[in-house]
Every structure is written in structure tokens, then in C-alpha cells.
FIGU-492669 format. One record per residue (C-alpha): x, y, z; chain. Coordinates in steps of 0.001 Angstrom, whole numbers, plus 500000, padded with zeros to 6 digits. Last residue first. Layout:
N
+--------+--------+--------+--------+
|     px |     py |     pz | cadena |
+--------+--------+--------+--------+
|      X |      Y |      Z |      A |
...
+--------+--------+--------+--------+
***
This chain:
450
+--------+--------+--------+--------+
|     px |     py |     pz | cadena |
+--------+--------+--------+--------+
| 752112 | 600905 | 965930 |      A |
| 752558 | 601902 | 962286 |      A |
| 754273 | 598566 | 961536 |      A |
| 751443 | 596646 | 963239 |      A |
| 748847 | 598360 | 961017 |      A |
| 750918 | 597732 | 957867 |      A |
| 751186 | 594051 | 958747 |      A |
| 747449 | 593786 | 959400 |      A |
| 746720 | 595293 | 955979 |      A |
| 749212 | 592908 | 954300 |      A |
| 747578 | 589901 | 955964 |      A |
| 744085 | 590953 | 954904 |      A |
| 745214 | 591370 | 951287 |      A |
| 746874 | 587927 | 951339 |      A |
| 743707 | 586253 | 952652 |      A |
| 741488 | 588009 | 950089 |      A |
| 743821 | 587087 | 947198 |      A |
| 744103 | 583465 | 948356 |      A |
| 740314 | 583156 | 948627 |      A |
| 739827 | 584490 | 945078 |      A |
| 742364 | 581953 | 943779 |      A |
| 740665 | 579159 | 945740 |      A |
| 737246 | 579970 | 944267 |      A |
| 738575 | 579950 | 940684 |      A |
| 740384 | 576624 | 941209 |      A |
| 737238 | 575116 | 942753 |      A |
| 735120 | 576043 | 939718 |      A |
| 737573 | 574319 | 937346 |      A |
| 737773 | 571302 | 939659 |      A |
| 733985 | 570935 | 939634 |      A |
| 733870 | 570967 | 935824 |      A |
| 736499 | 568219 | 935502 |      A |
| 735047 | 566043 | 938282 |      A |
| 731527 | 566271 | 936868 |      A |
| 732825 | 565446 | 933375 |      A |
| 734387 | 562252 | 934840 |      A |
| 731351 | 561199 | 936900 |      A |
| 728692 | 561156 | 934196 |      A |
| 725285 | 562780 | 934728 |      A |
| 726148 | 566226 | 933397 |      A |
| 723424 | 568367 | 934979 |      A |
| 722649 | 566309 | 938098 |      A |
| 726368 | 565723 | 938661 |      A |
| 727002 | 569466 | 938328 |      A |
| 724337 | 570165 | 940943 |      A |
| 725719 | 567545 | 943366 |      A |
| 729297 | 568816 | 942900 |      A |
| 728268 | 572383 | 943684 |      A |
| 726207 | 571164 | 946633 |      A |
| 729204 | 569334 | 948119 |      A |
| 731348 | 572479 | 947924 |      A |
| 728441 | 574549 | 949247 |      A |
| 728146 | 572218 | 952248 |      A |
| 731879 | 572408 | 952961 |      A |
| 731854 | 576198 | 952612 |      A |
| 728871 | 576470 | 954951 |      A |
| 730792 | 574212 | 957325 |      A |
| 733841 | 576459 | 957354 |      A |
| 731949 | 579756 | 957256 |      A |
| 729769 | 578665 | 960158 |      A |
| 732880 | 577439 | 961995 |      A |
| 734412 | 580887 | 961627 |      A |
| 731184 | 582478 | 962880 |      A |
| 731147 | 580008 | 965798 |      A |
| 734762 | 580780 | 966713 |      A |
| 733884 | 584467 | 966844 |      A |
| 730560 | 583993 | 968621 |      A |
| 732184 | 581892 | 971339 |      A |
| 735240 | 584145 | 971672 |      A |
| 733033 | 587260 | 971852 |      A |
| 733542 | 588167 | 975536 |      A |
| 737289 | 587782 | 975080 |      A |
| 737531 | 590387 | 972311 |      A |
| 738333 | 589097 | 968790 |      A |
| 741287 | 590034 | 966555 |      A |
| 743505 | 587367 | 968125 |      A |
| 740729 | 584798 | 967530 |      A |
| 740620 | 585629 | 963810 |      A |
| 744394 | 585482 | 963325 |      A |
| 744643 | 582207 | 965276 |      A |
| 741948 | 580629 | 963083 |      A |
| 743765 | 581722 | 959915 |      A |
| 747045 | 580374 | 961318 |      A |
| 745309 | 577030 | 962215 |      A |
| 743682 | 576550 | 958804 |      A |
| 746021 | 577896 | 956153 |      A |
| 749414 | 576341 | 956810 |      A |
| 747997 | 572881 | 957475 |      A |
| 745599 | 573057 | 954521 |      A |
| 748366 | 573980 | 952083 |      A |
| 750649 | 571177 | 953228 |      A |
| 747786 | 568667 | 952942 |      A |
| 746911 | 569928 | 949460 |      A |
| 750488 | 569340 | 948316 |      A |
| 750442 | 565825 | 949805 |      A |
| 747097 | 565121 | 948123 |      A |
| 748637 | 566131 | 944800 |      A |
| 751479 | 563666 | 945344 |      A |
| 748950 | 560885 | 946003 |      A |
| 746927 | 561737 | 942890 |      A |
| 750083 | 561631 | 940776 |      A |
| 751067 | 558301 | 942371 |      A |
| 747680 | 556845 | 941363 |      A |
| 748675 | 557370 | 937744 |      A |
| 745906 | 559053 | 935682 |      A |
| 744182 | 556427 | 933511 |      A |
| 740513 | 557441 | 933997 |      A |
| 741415 | 561149 | 933638 |      A |
| 742864 | 563893 | 935861 |      A |
| 744350 | 566964 | 934078 |      A |
| 742717 | 569280 | 936706 |      A |
| 744420 | 567702 | 939736 |      A |
| 747591 | 569837 | 939536 |      A |
| 745415 | 572951 | 939592 |      A |
| 743834 | 571810 | 942854 |      A |
| 747283 | 571502 | 944441 |      A |
| 748445 | 574892 | 943152 |      A |
| 745373 | 576528 | 944667 |      A |
| 746044 | 574736 | 947970 |      A |
| 749597 | 576127 | 947994 |      A |
| 748200 | 579628 | 947445 |      A |
| 745865 | 579104 | 950414 |      A |
| 748758 | 578038 | 952641 |      A |
| 750715 | 581141 | 951684 |      A |
| 747621 | 583198 | 952556 |      A |
| 747413 | 581523 | 955970 |      A |
| 751065 | 582370 | 956730 |      A |
| 750383 | 586015 | 955846 |      A |
| 747274 | 586003 | 958059 |      A |
| 749233 | 584536 | 960980 |      A |
| 751701 | 587460 | 961109 |      A |
| 754699 | 585869 | 962827 |      A |
| 755687 | 584309 | 966143 |      A |
| 752431 | 582765 | 967406 |      A |
| 751357 | 581859 | 963845 |      A |
| 754666 | 580042 | 963387 |      A |
| 753790 | 577840 | 966362 |      A |
| 750346 | 577114 | 964904 |      A |
| 751907 | 576129 | 961570 |      A |
| 754293 | 573804 | 963395 |      A |
| 751343 | 572259 | 965262 |      A |
| 749454 | 571830 | 961929 |      A |
| 752301 | 570084 | 960064 |      A |
| 751749 | 566467 | 961072 |      A |
| 747957 | 566565 | 961086 |      A |
| 747793 | 568164 | 957648 |      A |
| 750344 | 565755 | 956151 |      A |
| 748417 | 562788 | 957533 |      A |
| 745194 | 564377 | 956243 |      A |
| 746358 | 564471 | 952645 |      A |
| 747679 | 560907 | 952591 |      A |
| 744517 | 559434 | 954136 |      A |
| 742810 | 559611 | 950738 |      A |
| 745035 | 556779 | 949495 |      A |
| 744317 | 554468 | 952448 |      A |
| 740601 | 555231 | 952309 |      A |
| 740443 | 554179 | 948673 |      A |
| 742196 | 550879 | 949421 |      A |
| 739724 | 550138 | 952242 |      A |
| 736694 | 551204 | 950190 |      A |
| 737614 | 548883 | 947270 |      A |
| 739462 | 550118 | 944182 |      A |
| 737922 | 549670 | 940716 |      A |
| 739546 | 552686 | 939047 |      A |
| 736425 | 554375 | 937697 |      A |
| 733819 | 553652 | 940390 |      A |
| 736001 | 553185 | 943483 |      A |
| 738856 | 555620 | 942818 |      A |
| 736651 | 558228 | 941132 |      A |
| 733891 | 558011 | 943759 |      A |
| 736406 | 558566 | 946575 |      A |
| 738169 | 561251 | 944521 |      A |
| 734944 | 563219 | 944070 |      A |
| 733912 | 562911 | 947721 |      A |
| 737404 | 563875 | 948915 |      A |
| 737505 | 566842 | 946533 |      A |
| 734134 | 567881 | 947968 |      A |
| 735844 | 569891 | 950736 |      A |
| 738282 | 571899 | 948621 |      A |
| 736995 | 575009 | 946903 |      A |
| 734049 | 575747 | 949199 |      A |
| 736379 | 575060 | 952141 |      A |
| 738853 | 577734 | 951069 |      A |
| 736149 | 580156 | 949953 |      A |
| 734495 | 580128 | 953377 |      A |
| 737886 | 580376 | 955136 |      A |
| 738778 | 583436 | 953038 |      A |
| 735386 | 584913 | 953962 |      A |
| 736258 | 584452 | 957641 |      A |
| 739599 | 586211 | 957199 |      A |
| 737783 | 589052 | 955439 |      A |
| 735312 | 589288 | 958349 |      A |
| 738215 | 589518 | 960810 |      A |
| 739701 | 592416 | 958803 |      A |
| 736500 | 594295 | 957888 |      A |
| 734862 | 594419 | 961305 |      A |
| 732144 | 591819 | 961838 |      A |
| 733970 | 590188 | 964752 |      A |
| 733933 | 593481 | 966658 |      A |
| 730157 | 593871 | 966317 |      A |
| 729359 | 590854 | 968552 |      A |
| 726642 | 588863 | 966779 |      A |
| 723021 | 588670 | 967936 |      A |
| 721499 | 592105 | 968366 |      A |
| 724190 | 594271 | 966783 |      A |
| 722973 | 597432 | 965019 |      A |
| 725423 | 598383 | 962266 |      A |
| 727419 | 595139 | 961971 |      A |
| 724253 | 593157 | 962673 |      A |
| 722430 | 594831 | 959784 |      A |
| 725261 | 593904 | 957405 |      A |
| 725311 | 590315 | 958700 |      A |
| 721557 | 590051 | 958121 |      A |
| 721861 | 591500 | 954616 |      A |
| 724592 | 588987 | 953758 |      A |
| 722451 | 586036 | 954889 |      A |
| 719215 | 587281 | 953325 |      A |
| 720891 | 587996 | 949966 |      A |
| 722567 | 584579 | 949941 |      A |
| 719354 | 582751 | 950838 |      A |
| 717301 | 584638 | 948250 |      A |
| 719907 | 583873 | 945577 |      A |
| 720055 | 580177 | 946500 |      A |
| 716244 | 579932 | 946440 |      A |
| 715969 | 581673 | 943049 |      A |
| 718764 | 579610 | 941457 |      A |
| 717227 | 576392 | 942759 |      A |
| 713801 | 577462 | 941496 |      A |
| 715259 | 577928 | 937995 |      A |
| 716845 | 574430 | 937925 |      A |
| 720488 | 573316 | 937601 |      A |
| 721273 | 575230 | 940804 |      A |
| 719609 | 572458 | 942789 |      A |
| 722463 | 571841 | 945271 |      A |
| 723014 | 575603 | 945331 |      A |
| 719391 | 576173 | 946322 |      A |
| 719640 | 573747 | 949235 |      A |
| 722849 | 575366 | 950489 |      A |
| 721650 | 578964 | 950170 |      A |
| 718146 | 578217 | 951473 |      A |
| 719529 | 576419 | 954557 |      A |
| 721960 | 579286 | 955170 |      A |
| 719169 | 581882 | 954902 |      A |
| 716859 | 579912 | 957222 |      A |
| 719465 | 579626 | 959990 |      A |
| 720596 | 583250 | 959683 |      A |
| 717038 | 584602 | 959706 |      A |
| 716109 | 582378 | 962660 |      A |
| 719115 | 583703 | 964598 |      A |
| 718036 | 587262 | 963893 |      A |
| 714619 | 586445 | 965349 |      A |
| 716335 | 584533 | 968175 |      A |
| 718199 | 587559 | 969435 |      A |
| 720937 | 586038 | 971540 |      A |
| 721514 | 587513 | 975003 |      A |
| 724783 | 589445 | 974806 |      A |
| 728031 | 587773 | 975743 |      A |
| 729736 | 587605 | 979111 |      A |
| 726794 | 585830 | 980801 |      A |
| 728757 | 582691 | 981388 |      A |
| 732472 | 582129 | 981817 |      A |
| 733966 | 578642 | 981775 |      A |
| 734252 | 575983 | 984447 |      A |
| 737309 | 573747 | 984202 |      A |
| 737080 | 570572 | 982067 |      A |
| 737656 | 567338 | 984000 |      A |
| 734116 | 566061 | 983257 |      A |
| 734862 | 566613 | 979555 |      A |
| 737079 | 563511 | 979518 |      A |
| 734101 | 561221 | 980232 |      A |
| 732094 | 562839 | 977428 |      A |
| 734980 | 562391 | 974976 |      A |
| 735106 | 558674 | 975757 |      A |
| 731328 | 558430 | 975237 |      A |
| 731665 | 560234 | 971899 |      A |
| 734458 | 557878 | 970795 |      A |
| 732350 | 554818 | 971652 |      A |
| 729321 | 556148 | 969768 |      A |
| 731525 | 556898 | 966784 |      A |
| 732780 | 553286 | 966731 |      A |
| 729253 | 551902 | 966766 |      A |
| 728474 | 554433 | 964043 |      A |
| 731236 | 553126 | 961789 |      A |
| 730062 | 549530 | 962341 |      A |
| 726893 | 550480 | 960481 |      A |
| 728912 | 550842 | 957243 |      A |
| 729668 | 547112 | 957006 |      A |
| 732201 | 544965 | 958893 |      A |
| 735006 | 544231 | 956386 |      A |
| 734849 | 546911 | 953672 |      A |
| 732952 | 549502 | 955680 |      A |
| 735280 | 549052 | 958668 |      A |
| 738426 | 549333 | 956530 |      A |
| 737217 | 552286 | 954455 |      A |
| 736004 | 554195 | 957488 |      A |
| 739219 | 553444 | 959375 |      A |
| 741424 | 554874 | 956605 |      A |
| 738962 | 557493 | 955311 |      A |
| 738266 | 558847 | 958824 |      A |
| 741739 | 558335 | 960312 |      A |
| 743192 | 561328 | 958517 |      A |
| 740159 | 563639 | 958749 |      A |
| 739942 | 562909 | 962463 |      A |
| 743695 | 563490 | 962703 |      A |
| 743065 | 566729 | 960839 |      A |
| 740676 | 567878 | 963548 |      A |
| 743094 | 566685 | 966230 |      A |
| 745888 | 568644 | 964500 |      A |
| 743599 | 571677 | 964528 |      A |
| 743358 | 571320 | 968299 |      A |
| 747138 | 571042 | 968451 |      A |
| 747477 | 574227 | 966380 |      A |
| 744791 | 575937 | 968465 |      A |
| 746761 | 575125 | 971607 |      A |
| 750063 | 576184 | 970032 |      A |
| 748528 | 579469 | 968895 |      A |
| 746868 | 580022 | 972272 |      A |
| 749944 | 579484 | 974427 |      A |
| 751105 | 583130 | 974485 |      A |
| 747453 | 584213 | 974748 |      A |
| 746888 | 582294 | 977993 |      A |
| 744641 | 579201 | 977713 |      A |
| 741181 | 578910 | 979297 |      A |
| 739309 | 581374 | 977090 |      A |
| 740837 | 580374 | 973751 |      A |
| 740333 | 576649 | 974408 |      A |
| 736736 | 577184 | 975489 |      A |
| 736109 | 579246 | 972333 |      A |
| 737869 | 576588 | 970200 |      A |
| 735492 | 573890 | 971507 |      A |
| 732289 | 575978 | 971683 |      A |
| 730733 | 576184 | 968219 |      A |
| 732195 | 572824 | 967140 |      A |
| 730550 | 570867 | 969944 |      A |
| 727075 | 572388 | 969661 |      A |
| 727226 | 572070 | 965870 |      A |
| 728253 | 568401 | 966152 |      A |
| 724991 | 567789 | 968027 |      A |
| 722986 | 569593 | 965334 |      A |
| 724776 | 567541 | 962669 |      A |
| 723849 | 564335 | 964481 |      A |
| 720234 | 565455 | 964357 |      A |
| 720493 | 565916 | 960578 |      A |
| 722244 | 562546 | 960219 |      A |
| 719336 | 561123 | 962215 |      A |
| 716820 | 562453 | 959699 |      A |
| 718910 | 561424 | 956665 |      A |
| 719226 | 557813 | 957822 |      A |
| 715522 | 557739 | 958661 |      A |
| 714754 | 558774 | 955067 |      A |
| 717102 | 556112 | 953649 |      A |
| 715582 | 553143 | 955439 |      A |
| 717144 | 550546 | 957767 |      A |
| 718464 | 552520 | 960751 |      A |
| 719603 | 550419 | 963756 |      A |
| 723241 | 551638 | 963908 |      A |
| 721887 | 555170 | 963488 |      A |
| 720448 | 555022 | 967022 |      A |
| 723915 | 554701 | 968616 |      A |
| 725223 | 557694 | 966663 |      A |
| 722212 | 559790 | 967691 |      A |
| 722788 | 559102 | 971417 |      A |
| 726557 | 559713 | 971375 |      A |
| 726137 | 562971 | 969427 |      A |
| 723443 | 564166 | 971836 |      A |
| 725803 | 563676 | 974785 |      A |
| 728691 | 565444 | 973036 |      A |
| 726439 | 568379 | 972149 |      A |
| 725024 | 568734 | 975648 |      A |
| 728552 | 568781 | 977093 |      A |
| 729659 | 571632 | 974805 |      A |
| 726457 | 573631 | 975298 |      A |
| 726910 | 573544 | 979085 |      A |
| 730657 | 574239 | 978837 |      A |
| 730032 | 577363 | 976772 |      A |
| 727889 | 579070 | 979410 |      A |
| 724477 | 580753 | 979260 |      A |
| 725277 | 583798 | 977084 |      A |
| 728548 | 583025 | 975301 |      A |
| 727223 | 579498 | 974703 |      A |
| 723960 | 580878 | 973280 |      A |
| 725990 | 582982 | 970846 |      A |
| 728067 | 579984 | 969736 |      A |
| 724905 | 577851 | 969503 |      A |
| 723347 | 580385 | 967118 |      A |
| 726503 | 580597 | 965014 |      A |
| 726598 | 576801 | 964771 |      A |
| 722976 | 576491 | 963689 |      A |
| 722967 | 576820 | 959881 |      A |
| 726414 | 575393 | 959143 |      A |
| 726101 | 572267 | 961266 |      A |
| 722538 | 571341 | 960302 |      A |
| 723344 | 571937 | 956633 |      A |
| 726564 | 569931 | 956998 |      A |
| 724716 | 566846 | 958238 |      A |
| 722127 | 567202 | 955460 |      A |
| 724993 | 567528 | 952954 |      A |
| 726907 | 564378 | 953815 |      A |
| 724027 | 561912 | 953573 |      A |
| 722706 | 564258 | 950869 |      A |
| 725580 | 563091 | 948644 |      A |
| 723585 | 559865 | 948264 |      A |
| 721315 | 561612 | 945776 |      A |
| 724088 | 562634 | 943376 |      A |
| 725631 | 559151 | 943511 |      A |
| 722230 | 557605 | 942757 |      A |
| 719935 | 555934 | 945279 |      A |
| 719156 | 552237 | 945831 |      A |
| 719502 | 552228 | 949635 |      A |
| 722182 | 549523 | 949676 |      A |
| 723838 | 550610 | 946399 |      A |
| 724068 | 554296 | 947274 |      A |
| 725222 | 553424 | 950793 |      A |
| 728148 | 551429 | 949363 |      A |
| 729120 | 554299 | 947033 |      A |
| 728892 | 556705 | 950029 |      A |
| 731058 | 554604 | 952405 |      A |
| 734303 | 556491 | 951694 |      A |
| 732503 | 559786 | 952353 |      A |
| 731230 | 558451 | 955718 |      A |
| 734703 | 558362 | 957274 |      A |
| 735526 | 561959 | 956346 |      A |
| 732346 | 563476 | 957808 |      A |
| 732322 | 561548 | 961090 |      A |
| 736069 | 561873 | 961665 |      A |
| 735769 | 565608 | 960999 |      A |
| 733002 | 565878 | 963643 |      A |
| 734546 | 563690 | 966367 |      A |
| 738152 | 564965 | 966572 |      A |
| 737054 | 568313 | 968018 |      A |
| 735671 | 566433 | 971033 |      A |
| 739027 | 564766 | 971668 |      A |
| 740758 | 568092 | 971086 |      A |
| 738574 | 569913 | 973606 |      A |
| 738966 | 567507 | 976529 |      A |
| 742656 | 566726 | 976028 |      A |
| 743648 | 570339 | 975405 |      A |
| 741833 | 571616 | 978491 |      A |
| 743422 | 568938 | 980670 |      A |
| 746861 | 569525 | 979130 |      A |
| 746824 | 573234 | 979950 |      A |
| 745177 | 572744 | 983352 |      A |
| 747793 | 570204 | 984421 |      A |
| 750597 | 572412 | 983135 |      A |
| 749066 | 575425 | 984874 |      A |
| 748818 | 573541 | 988167 |      A |
| 752354 | 572143 | 987903 |      A |
| 753715 | 575651 | 987350 |      A |
| 751773 | 576951 | 990365 |      A |
| 753047 | 574132 | 992534 |      A |
+--------+--------+--------+--------+
***
């Protein structure tokens, strides 16, 4: 009876959290294929239409740490359910949007809803599963994330091509409602374990991330450089103050090793996220493919990610997860390097093979890096820890998009933008691989001494 109970609880927790975790990546990856179509319908340029992605990521990156702390304080399940509900409501409203400003406003609100979900999903998983099952659970959760990334371009391209981009949000509303019904079975989680959030510190973090992302997207102008610099200085200064006198973030997750793993995640996503946006525009604008064909090609990377993530999670349970993550990061670096010779006549097969390499790298970086961070975190800080990681992830995604937007504003043409962006992404991925490998070696030496 006890074994049956734990099996039921294990699969119940996985089903509820992984379905919710599927929503955000599916939303971001499916809309990237529709960006050229949105640009034409709303009469905006390719640089301007990137804000459909970026405003969503700004809301995610700037508030996810706050919602993680609030979840630790008042209860993670409450924030989790509220996020899914808000996501369903905003998705249904977006079906009726007919002007670009309204589209951006509701994408911002949708990002806030996704922030509530993403800040609590892994924390709930980590709390309700025993440590010996945590790596597998996180691996399966990561697989759901990558499944969202996988199906996003494929389904997004098909629906956009045959039913219009609004059909995507009808589908997202349905998925959110399904996730909400599954969440009813979720066991109660702890409340009051974390410290009461300091909303002054929270406001500093939110404003600093917004300034960093917005400034980076306008780095081609002096005020963009100033705003980005002020945002970066404010963000790092706030984290430094929190590590010395914690009022918002648990001090254990700001120790050097977990913080290094988080920085590696930031660099990883900064170096890779906009690759999908660049390749989507490249395949449709320069190679003449339709959204459905583009989505099919871009799906290659995420299929590999989804397939290999459980195996990567299992390895992370048996070996040093930081070492596995660093190997994944090195593979990603190689994948980006193989894209740098791209030109208007590059064989599609070459792009497909590169996406396979990137998929392998992502699978062996993401879930092991997450497992390493959660293993270094105390139970009462699971929400804050997963939220800080998610902040780094979405901040990295937003910065990646902002880098491309700035370069596009400077150079104008798509091909030079792709070339320059790839050069920057290679540099960022190399730095991330070095940080990840250094962290793994330090953890290994610590375990050897013990």
C-alpha cells in the first residue's frame, strides 16, 4: 500500500508540474515561427516585432524571483494555481486582439502568469519528491520543457500557415485549462518556510532587470548603453547586498558555487535563445520556406533535447551534475561555431545537423545544471533557488533577443545580423563553459576531501 501510494504521488506530482512546465516554452517557441507573419499584419519591422517575444521575457525575467520568494512565504501551490489561471485568461483574450500595442500589453500579462508557473514548478517537484528521485523528476520535467520547445515550432508553423496566428492562442488556452484541472490533484506544499519577501529589494531587482534588457535592446544608442549599465550595476549590487545581509533571497543560494552555476545558465541562454528567431527569419525571408516548413526544421533541436533529457537527469543522479553540464555547454559551443559559416546558400542539411548538435548540448546542460543547483540548496529555499535559476534563464533569453534586436537596428540586413550575433554567442558560450567546468571541478574536489 505504501509503495502504491508513493508511486501515485510520484506520477501525480510529475503530471501536474510537467504539464504546467510545458506551457511557457511552447508559448515562446511557437510564436517565433509566426514573427514574420505578425510583422506583415501589424506593419512593423523584424527588429520591432521581436518585442512580441521580448516583452513576454521581460515580465518573466523581472518577476520570477519575486514570485519564487512569495511562494516560499505564502505557499508555492497558491502561486502555481494563480499563474495557470491567469495564463488561461490572457491567452483567451489575445485571440481577440487587433492592434499591436494591445498585443504587447497582453503578452506582458501572459509573461507575468508564466512567471508564477515557472517560479514554483521545479520547487514543488523538489519538495514533494525524495532526493534519490529528484534527478529523474527534474529530467522528466526538463523533457516536458523541451517537448514544449519541440512542438512549438512544429505546431506553431502548421497552425499559423493554415489557420492564422490567433489559432495558437486558442490552443494555449486549452492547454492551460487542462493543466489547471490536473493541478487539483497536487498535494499541499509547505508555506511559511521562507522569509517574508522584502518588496523594496524586490522592486530593485525588477527595475534593474527591466533596465538591463531594455538598454541592451537599444545598445546602438548612448541612452541604451547608459540604461543597460545602470541596470546591470543595480542588479549585481542588489545580489551582493543580499549575500551579506539577506532580506529577500536565501543566503545559501548566493554562495559562490550555486551562483556560478546560475551564471553559467545565464550565459548559456544568452548565447543560444535567439538562434531560433534568427533561423526562423533566415529560413522564411532568405530561403523562401513557409512557417510550417520552417517549424519542421527547427523542431529537430528540441526533439533531441526532449529525448536525451531523462538520460541526462539519470546521469546527474549518479555522477557530478556540474561536470555533465559543462560537457553539455562545450557541445553547445561547438554547435554555434558550426553555424558561423552560414550564408544564403548553406545546405539545409547542414543547419539540421547543427541543430542536432545543439540539442545534445542543451539536454546535457540544462537538467544536470538544475539538479546541481537544487542539490546545493536547503529545502526552505527551493522556491527562491529555482526562481533565481529561472531568472537567469529568462534574463538570458531576453538578453539574447535584445542582442539580435540591437544588431538588426545597427546593420539593417538580416545576413550581417546573423553573422555578428553568432560571433557574440560563441564568445558567451565559451565563457559559460569555462565557468561551468570550474564549478564542477571545485565540487569534485570537495566531495573527494569528504
